KOLBA-788447 format. One line per 4 residues: number of its first residue (from 1); their letters; for each residue y, x, z of C-alpha. Coordinates in steps of 0.02 Angstrom, whole numbers, padded with zeros to 5 digits, m for minus. Layout:
KOLBA-788447
NUM = A = Y/X/Z; ...
END
This chain:
KOLBA-788447
1 = XXXX = m01134/m00599/00288; m01046/m00476/00165; m00860/m00487/00147; m00789/m00571/m00007
5 = XXXX = m00694/m00478/m00144; m00542/m00573/m00084; m00568/m00518/00097; m00581/m00339/00043
9 = XXXX = m00426/m00355/m00067; m00327/m00418/00083; m00390/m00285/00201; m00366/m00144/00083
13 = XXXX = m00187/m00183/00033; m00142/m00220/00218; m00219/m00051/00270; m00133/00036/00125
17 = XXXX = 00037/m00034/00170; 00013/m00008/00355; m00051/00172/00338; 00091/00211/00220
21 = XXXX = 00224/00141/00336; 00153/00217/00493; 00129/00392/00415; 00283/00402/00313
25 = XXXX = 00425/00336/00422; 00477/00367/00601; 00485/00216/00716; 00677/00210/00716
29 = XXXX = 00687/00192/00525; 00671/00006/00527; 00826/m00026/00633; 00944/m00146/00540
33 = XXXX = 01090/m00022/00544; 00983/00124/00479; 01053/00187/00315; 00873/00229/00253
37 = XXXX = 00817/00046/00265; 00857/00016/00080; 00744/00163/00032; 00599/00085/00141
41 = XXXX = 00628/m00081/00044; 00619/00005/m00120; 00463/00094/m00081; 00384/m00064/m00022
45 = XXXX = 00439/m00159/m00176; 00374/m00017/m00284; 00203/m00028/m00197; 00196/m00213/m00224
49 = XXXX = 00255/m00205/m00408; 00128/m00065/m00447; m00015/m00160/m00361; 00021/m00322/m00449
53 = XXXX = 00018/m00241/m00622; m00124/m00131/m00571; m00018/00028/m00621; m00099/00156/m00504
57 = XXXX = 00012/00300/m00567; 00164/00198/m00518; 00076/00163/m00353; 00048/00346/m00312
61 = XXXX = 00228/00389/m00356; 00276/00293/m00197; 00179/00417/m00091; 00241/00587/m00035
65 = XXXX = 00166/00740/m00120; 00054/00789/00028; m00011/00612/00051; m00192/00578/00103
69 = XXXX = m00275/00409/00119; m00426/00335/00206; m00487/00188/00103; m00576/00030/00168
73 = XXXX = m00746/00112/00150; m00690/00262/00258; m00680/00387/00117; m00544/00513/00148
77 = XXXX = m00445/00545/m00007; m00349/00709/00013; m00233/00725/m00129; m00122/00611/m00238
81 = XXXX = m00242/00637/m00385; m00393/00576/m00278; m00292/00427/m00213; m00237/00377/m00389
85 = XXXX = m00412/00398/m00467; m00497/00301/m00331; m00372/00156/m00343; m00394/00156/m00537
89 = XXXX = m00580/00127/m00515; m00564/m00016/m00391; m00417/m00095/m00489; m00528/m00095/m00643
93 = XXXX = m00661/m00187/m00551; m00653/m00282/m00385; m00463/m00280/m00368; m00424/m00317/m00557
97 = XXXX = m00354/m00492/m00519; m00285/m00452/m00348; m00099/m00481/m00312; 00003/m00421/m00166
101 = XXXX = 00119/m00529/m00062; 00237/m00444/00056; 00357/m00542/00169; 00486/m00477/00286
105 = XXXX = 00474/m00574/00450; 00617/m00478/00528; 00706/m00315/00488; 00571/m00219/00583
109 = XXXX = 00418/m00319/00548; 00329/m00363/00384; 00170/m00434/00326; 00059/m00391/00175
113 = XXX = m00079/m00487/00097; m00173/m00484/m00068; m00246/m00634/m00159
END
């Protein structure tokens, strides 16, 4: 049975957030006393905001300049321009009604889901 669009939305956003957090931030960054915690929260809020209004330029602005991204289909996007263009395509089609929900469970754990 093929996955539904909703399942793909959830998987893609979860992978996007997890990849971004794992690649961009060292493990100690999520400590409650770390002064960079606010920056992490701002980036995550920016990802959610951009996803929910389907503004892929705003989404890519949350990435570092040398970002690369492996999408849910296994395609390796090797530049910010490729990441942005790929997300524009899917947000104009299968993800056009998707919404991201991000919840902080603790200062060092979060969860992401798209609907």
